[in-house]
N, C-alpha and C positions, 0 to 999 in steps of 0.2 A: 883231130877224130872224134866223131861224132857218137854219144852215147847210148846206149838202147833206151832210155827214157826219152830223149831227143827225136830218135828214129820214131819211135811210138807216137809222140805229140806232133810230130810232123805227118805222119799216116793219119793219125786220128784228124786232123785238120783236112786234109785232102779228101777223105771219105767224107765227113760230116757235108761237105759241100754238093757230093754227086747225088740226085735225087734217086729218092725212095732207098738210100743207103742206111742201115741200121748198126748199130752197134751189139753183137751179142755176147753177154756177159754171165750167160748162166753157169751155175756152179759145177755142172757137169760138161761143160763145153771149154775150149780152149779160145779165150778173147779172140774175136774175128769181126770181121765187118761183112755184112750178107745185103745181098737185093734180091727181092723176092723170093726170101728164105734160101738163098744159095750163096755159100759163101765166094767170096774174090779177092780178100786179103785175110791173113790168119799170122798171129803172133804166136811164136813158141817160147814154151817154158824151157824146157832142156837146150834148144839151138835158137838164141838169140837172132833178131833179126825180122824179116817179115816174109811170108810166104805169098808169091802172086801167080796168077795163070799167067801162060804165054798161048799165043795163037796156035802154034805146033810145037812137036817134039824139037824140032829142027831150031827153032828160034831159041828155045831154051838150050839145048845144047851149046849153040853160038855164045850165049850170054855166059853160059859156064866157061868154056876154052878161053873166052875173051876175059875172064876175071872178074866180069861186071856182077855175077850171080855166082849162087853155088847151088849145088843139089838139094833139094826140100825132101828132106827126109819124111818118109810116110806119105808122100802125096805122088800123084802120078807124075810121069817123065814131062810133062808139057807144064807143070810147076817148077817154080825157081824161089830160092830164099835169099832176098837182099839183104847183107850184112849191114850191120849197124853204121859203118863207114860210107856205105852207098851215097853218090853224088844227090844231091837233093833233085836236079832235074830228072834223074834216072829214077829216080824213089817216084815223082809226079808222074812220068810217062808209062812207068810200068804198072802204077796201083790202078791209072785210070784207063790202062789198055786193059788189065783184068777184070774192072768193073764193066766195061763194053762189051768183052767176049761172053762173061756169065750173063747180062743183062740181055743179050741179043740170042742167046739160047733158050731163054724163059719161056714158056706158053705164051703165046701170041695174047691171050686171055687176061695175063700176069702183065705182062710189058705193057698193054693197053691200060691197066689201072696204074702204071707209074707216073709221075711228074716228067714233063718233056726233059732232055738232056740239051742244055746249050752249048754250043761248041763241039759237039761229036759229029 
C-alpha cells in the first residue's frame, strides 16, 4: 500500500513533466498543480489523495462505482479523488487526462503561449 507522501511524490513527478504545469503552494491555497492558472490536480488536507478532473460526470461516476476513485469532496461531480493506494498507471493516466482537459479549455491565447505537449 502506497502512503500519501509516495502518492504526492509520484503525482509531483508526473506533473513536473507536463509543459507549463506549475505547483501552487501559496499560504491561502490547497497544494495543487495548475496549467495556465487553472487547477488540474489538487491534494487534500482533510481527505488524502489527489483530486483530478474527468471528461464527463459519467466517467467520474463509473470510476467511483468501479472502486478506482472516490467522490472528490467540494468539487464538481466531474472530479474524482484518487486514493493513496491507487494503481500507479491509473494515477498517471488520470493526472495527464485531467491536465489535457484543463489545458484544452484554456483561452486560445493562453494555450498558444504554453510549450507544446509531446505524446498528447
